[in-house]
C-alpha positions as CSV (number, residue, x, y, z in Angstrom):
1,M,63.8,-33.8,-156.4
2,F,64.5,-30.6,-154.5
3,S,66.1,-30.9,-151.1
4,P,66.6,-27.8,-149.0
5,V,70.1,-26.7,-147.9
6,I,70.4,-27.4,-144.2
7,L,72.9,-25.1,-142.5
8,A,72.2,-26.2,-138.9
9,H,69.8,-28.7,-137.3
10,G,69.0,-29.4,-133.8
11,A,66.3,-29.4,-131.1
12,L,65.2,-25.8,-132.1
13,G,64.0,-26.9,-135.5
14,P,63.8,-24.0,-138.0
15,W,65.0,-21.6,-135.4
16,D,68.5,-23.1,-135.6
17,E,68.7,-21.9,-139.1
18,L,67.7,-18.4,-138.2
19,I,70.1,-18.2,-135.2
20,F,73.0,-19.6,-137.4
21,L,72.3,-17.1,-140.2
22,G,71.9,-14.2,-137.7
23,V,75.3,-15.0,-136.1
24,S,76.8,-15.2,-139.5
25,V,75.4,-11.8,-140.5
26,I,76.6,-10.2,-137.3
27,F,80.1,-11.7,-137.7
28,L,80.4,-10.6,-141.4
29,T,79.1,-7.1,-140.5
30,M,81.6,-6.7,-137.7
31,M,84.4,-7.9,-140.0
32,G,83.3,-5.5,-142.7
33,I,83.3,-2.5,-140.3
34,S,86.7,-3.5,-139.0
35,W,88.1,-3.8,-142.6
36,V,86.7,-0.3,-143.5
37,R,88.1,1.3,-140.4
38,S,91.5,-0.3,-141.0
39,R,91.5,1.0,-144.5
40,T,90.9,4.6,-143.4
41,N,93.6,4.6,-140.7
42,P,97.1,5.9,-141.7
43,P,99.9,3.3,-141.7
44,L,101.9,2.9,-138.5
45,D,105.4,4.3,-138.4
46,P,108.1,1.6,-138.6
47,P,110.0,1.1,-135.3
48,T,113.2,3.1,-134.9
49,A,116.5,2.0,-133.3
50,S,115.7,4.1,-130.2
51,S,112.4,2.3,-129.6
52,T,114.2,-1.1,-129.7
53,A,116.8,-0.2,-127.1
54,Y,116.0,-3.4,-125.1
55,A,117.5,-5.4,-128.0
56,D,121.0,-4.6,-126.7
57,T,120.4,-6.5,-123.4
58,P,122.1,-9.9,-123.0
59,D,118.8,-11.8,-123.0
60,H,117.6,-10.2,-126.3
61,Y,119.1,-10.5,-129.7
62,R,118.5,-8.1,-132.6
63,L,117.2,-9.8,-135.7
64,D,118.5,-8.2,-138.8
């Protein structure tokens, strides 16, 4: 016997499924765009000693 896969169920009936799938598609699209954009950006420069000058204050400790 065939039983349909139910992703979401509630008072909206079959519209719940469409809303759930729509939100999933939007989320995956945004994550894909973010991933592609991050792959095309050059890597960030590592921090230098001058940029971490605050580490010499008494309430901060340098982690080596």
